[in-house]
C-alpha positions as CSV (number, residue, x, y, z in Angstrom):
1,M,-208.6,-11.2,56.9
2,T,-210.5,-10.2,53.8
3,A,-209.5,-7.3,51.5
4,L,-212.7,-5.5,52.6
5,V,-211.9,-5.8,56.3
6,Q,-208.3,-4.6,55.6
7,E,-209.7,-1.6,53.7
8,L,-212.0,-0.8,56.6
9,L,-209.1,-1.0,59.0
10,D,-206.9,1.2,56.8
11,T,-209.7,3.8,56.7
12,F,-210.1,3.6,60.4
13,D,-206.4,4.4,60.9
14,R,-206.9,7.6,58.8
15,L,-209.7,8.9,61.0
16,T,-209.3,11.5,63.7
17,D,-209.6,10.4,67.3
18,L,-213.1,11.7,67.6
19,E,-214.2,9.9,64.4
20,R,-212.6,6.7,65.7
21,L,-214.6,7.0,68.9
22,D,-217.8,7.6,67.0
23,L,-217.2,4.6,64.8
24,V,-216.3,2.3,67.7
25,L,-219.4,3.3,69.6
26,E,-221.6,2.6,66.6
27,I,-220.0,-0.8,66.0
28,L,-220.4,-1.7,69.7
29,K,-224.1,-0.7,69.6
30,R,-224.6,-3.0,66.6
31,T,-222.8,-6.0,67.9
32,V,-223.7,-6.1,71.6
33,Y,-226.6,-8.4,71.0
34,L,-225.1,-10.7,68.4
35,D,-224.9,-14.3,69.5
36,F,-221.2,-15.2,69.1
37,P,-220.0,-18.8,69.9
38,P,-217.7,-19.0,72.9
39,L,-214.0,-18.8,72.2
40,S,-212.0,-22.0,72.4
41,D,-209.1,-22.2,74.8
42,E,-206.8,-22.2,71.8
43,D,-208.3,-18.9,70.5
44,L,-207.9,-17.3,73.9
45,V,-204.3,-18.4,74.1
46,L,-203.5,-17.1,70.6
47,N,-205.1,-13.8,71.4
48,A,-203.3,-13.4,74.7
49,E,-200.0,-14.3,73.0
50,E,-200.6,-11.6,70.4
51,L,-201.5,-9.0,73.0
52,F,-198.4,-9.8,75.2
53,L,-196.1,-9.6,72.2
54,E,-197.5,-6.3,71.2
55,L,-197.2,-5.0,74.8
56,D,-193.5,-6.2,74.8
57,E,-192.8,-4.3,71.6
58,Q,-194.4,-1.1,73.0
59,E,-192.5,-1.5,76.2
60,A,-189.2,-1.9,74.3
61,L,-189.9,1.4,72.5
62,Y,-190.2,3.3,75.8
63,E,-187.0,1.9,77.3
């Protein structure tokens, strides 16, 4: 992740919920027609693993 991307994410975290929603909607509008290459099986597995680990952490907090 580049420093600029990290800075954008840090700024995103400081926004209000309404501002975050506005930003997400604008990003989706701008990216919906981009031609992304398909994800590899390895990419899908890594993303799924990250997601499940995060869900496990959240679940542990609520127990």
